[in-house]
N, C-alpha and C positions, 0 to 999 in steps of 0.2 A: 665188586667187593672192594672196600677200601683197605689200604694197607696201613694198619695201625697197631700191629703186634710187635713187641720187642722181645727177642729171645736173649737170655742172659746165661752164659756158660759159667758154672762153678767148678773149680777143681776140687774134687772130693778126695779125702784121704781117710784111711782106716786107722783108728786108734784103739789100742787094747785097753779094756776096762779092768778095774781091780779084780773082778770076778773071772777074768780070763777071756771074756767075750770081746768081739770086735764091734766097734761102733763107727759109723760114718760121720765125718765132721769136715770142716773147712778151715783153712789157715787164716791168719790175721789179715792178710792183704785182701783176700776175697771177702772177708767179713766186713771190713770197713769200706772198701771201694765198690763192692757189688751187692752183697747180701743186704746190708742195712739200707742203702738208698733205694734199691729196687723193691725190696719187701715193703717199704713205706709206700711206694707208688702203688703196689698191689692193694694194700690196705685202703688206699684212697680211690680205688676203682680203675686204675690204669691197666691197660692190657699188656701185661708183662708175664713171661713164663720162664722159670728157671729150668735148666737141664744140666746133666753132667754125671749123675749117679747111676744111670742105667747100665745094665750088664746084659751080655748075651746068655744063651742057654748054658754055656760052659763057665760062666762066672767072670768072663773077661769084660773089662770096662769098654763101653762103646765109644765114649768120648764124642768127638765131632762126627763120627759115623752116624750118630743118632739123628743128625740133621736130615739124612736121607729118608728117615721114617716120618718126618714132619710134612704136613701140607704147608708149604711156604707161600701160598698164594696171597695170604693176608699179612705176611711178615714184612715189616719195613726195615728193621735193623737187627743185626746180631752184635751183641756186646761181649767182648772177651777181656779177661784180666791179664795184663802184662804181655802174655804171648800164647800162641797156640803152637805146640810142638808138632810140626807137619813135615812131610817129605818134600812137598812142593807148594810153597806159599802162593806163588803166582797163579798156579792152577786152581787152588782153593778160592782165590779172589775171583777168578774168571767164572767158576762154578756159582758163586754167590751172585755175581753181576748178571749172569744169564737168567737168574731167577728173581732179579729185581731187589736183592737184599743188600743193604748198606752194611759196611763193617766198621764198628766203633771199637777201638782198642783203648783200654784204660791202663796207663802205665804210671806207676808211682816210684820207680827206682831207676837210678842210673845203672847201666849194664856193666860197668867196670868197678869191681870191688877192691877194697884195700887188702893188703897181704894178710892181715890178721883176721879177716872175716872168714868164719868157718865154711861159708858157702862159695868162696872164691873160685875153687876149681870147677864146681858145678856151673857157676855162672859163665866161666870162660868157655867151657865145652858145650853147654846146653842152653842156658838161659839167654846169654848175650846174643848169639847169632839169631835165635828165634825172636827175641824182642825187636832187634833191628829189622828183621825180615817182616814182622807184623806191622811195624810202623810204616815201612815202605809201601805196603799194600792197603793201608787203612784209608777210609774216607774221612774219618774223624778220630783224633787222638785226644782223650781227656786225661788230665793230670792235676795233682794237687799242688804243683810247684811251678812258679814262674821261671825259676832258674832251670829246672829240668825241661820245661817247655822250650826254652831257648836252645838247650843242648840238642833236643830231639829235632828241632826245626832245621838243623844243619845236615840231617840225613837226607838221602835222595828220596823224597816223597812229595806227593801232592795233597797230603792230608791237611785238614783244618785242625788247628790246635786250640783247645779250649781248657782253661783252668777251672776246675771244680774242686773246691777244698774238701778235705775230710771233715765230717760233721757228726753230731750226736743226735740220736733220737731219744729224747728224755723220757719217752713212754716205754722204752725197752727195759727189760728186767735188769740189764747191766747198769742202768742209771736211775731207775725210778725209785730206788731205795732212799735217795737223798731228799730229806725233808727240810733242809736248811738249818739243822740244829747241831752242826759240827762244833766241837769244843775248841775255842781259841785261847784258853787260859795258859797254855804253854805251847812252845814250838815243837811240833812233831814232824820230823822230816821223813821222806819216803822216796824210794826208787823202784819203779816198775819198768821192765824192758825185756826185750828178747835176747837171744844169744848174740855174741859178737861185739859187745860194748865195753870190754875190759879197758881198752885204751881211753875211751870216753870218760869212764869213771875215774881213771887215774889223773885226768887233767884238773880235777878239783884241788888235789893236794891238801885236803882238810883232814886233820886228826879228829875223827868222829867220836872219840872216847867220851867227851863230856856231854854229848848230845843224844837226844832220843831219836834214833834212826831205825827205820824198818826197811828191809830190802827183800825183794823177791828172791826166793831160794833157788837160784839158777846160775849156772856158769861160774860158780865160785864167787859171785858178787858179794855175799855177806862177809866172806872171809877177807876179801880185798878191802872192804870199807870198815871192817871190824864193827859191824852193825850190832846194836843191842838186841834186836829181834828180827825174825824173818817172816815172810809171808809165803804161803804155799803157792805153787804155780797153778793158776786156775785155767779152765778151758776158755776159749774165746768168747763164749756166751755168758760167762760169769766173772770175767777178770775185773770188771768195773768195781766190784765190791772191795777190791784191795785199797781203794781210795778212802775207805772208812778208817784206815789205820794211821793216816797222817793228814796234816793240813798244809804242808809245804812239799811240792813236787820238785825233785832234783832233775834237771834236764841238761847235763853236760854233754858236749860234743867235741871231738877232736876235729876241727874244721878242715875239710878237704872237699873235693868235687862231689864225692858220694854223699856226704852228710849235707852239703848245701842243696842237694837235690831232694832232700827229705821234706816232709810236711810238718807243720806245727801241731800235730795231732794232740800232743800232751797239753797244749794250751787249751784246746777245745774241751778235752776231758776235765781239765782243772776247772774251767768255767762252770761245768755242770755238776761238779762235786764239791763246790765251795773250798777249793784248794788254791793256794798261792803258788806261783812258779818262780824258781830261781834257776837261771839258764846261762849258758855260754853266750857271750855277746857275739853271735855269728848267725848267719842264715842257717836254718829257717826261723830262729827265735827273735832276732833283733827287729824283724819287720812286724812282730805281733806283741812286743812288750815295750812299754814306755818305762824305762828304768826309774825305779823309785815311785812309780805311780800305779801301773797295772801289773808290776812284777819287778824282779831284779835281774840285771844282766852283769855277768862277770867276765873280765878280759884276761885274767891270769890268777895264779894261786892266791896272791894277796887279796884280790877282790873276793874270791870265794870265801876265804877265811874271815875277812872283815864282815861280809854281808850275812854269812851263816850265823856268826856271833851276834850281829845286830838283831836278827830275827829271834834268836834264842833269848836275848836280853829284853826285847821289846815285842812280846807276842801280840799285843794289840795291833801292831803294824800289819800283821798277817791278814786280819779281817779287813783292814782298809784296802790292802792290795786285792783281796778277793772281790770286794764290792766294786772297785774301780774297773777290774777286768771284766766282770759280769756286765756292767753298764756298757762297756765298750764292745764286747764281742759276743754276748749271749745270742742275739738274733742272728748275727753273721754265721756262727757255728751251729745253728739249728739245722737239722737235716732238711726241713722244708725249704729253707732259704737256698741251700746249695742244689736241691733237686729242681728248683725253678730253672737253674742254668742247664741242668741235664736235660730237662724236657725240651729245651730249645734246640737241642741237637739230635734228638731221637727222630 
């Protein structure tokens, strides 16, 4: 029997619905790094199986204990996202090796967070030691960042490191609404992002009062930027529709080790939603934006103020930036392009 099955573990979370019921879902990291790419492979006939939501008779999550119930004789690889929270990582690796299963760890985050990040304490106590332990036992580590790859390679590990960028499946309902008819008659700015980005937003130093700005209604962001309108927080399977509300995506970052380890996901999303990008002139954006041609890069407050006003006064420029970025990056950020790299390591 050939070994050609890939098991992919998803971290399942319980979310309370408006009617009070509980519904299982996944976080943004697992969505982009595991669910989207491996679901695409399943749709294309690859032998991939998700697990992670199973529970025992008492309703307790089985997690990696579920592996003991699988017939692993035809399993070649186990893929986990960021880390597995285990009591003994080395024993877990020995158990997999005894059964001929390779461990692939996908990590998209540096394990040391800045002081203002709300997850800092959790990372320090839980995530960081588990991330490093998993990298140490991995056969392969995939990551969307060259900068993060270089950081991880300094750990004590024999793993092979492979860069696989975040990408978009344009057939997914998050993105298939876009029919290329976005209005460019005026500049409509927008910001979408998770918690922990207040300092990033403040780096722009722009008075947004004269501008049409929509901001996701999260973390006090609309109040910080004095946005004209807000966008509701959507679940991970629907958040792409937020891009309907604007044609210029704001991507400010306060450059530090943690942000330099991030991926240019917002560039990929902009490409598939006919959206221009204006970003901080720092990794990860400067590697994917040619200033003035495929987007705009800003080094300081004056840059942000000047270039935001320039787009506001010259909205036709937005469409030019969009078309140039699509020509440059659309194929690169397609899920099938990045999945070809994944398949080489499975």
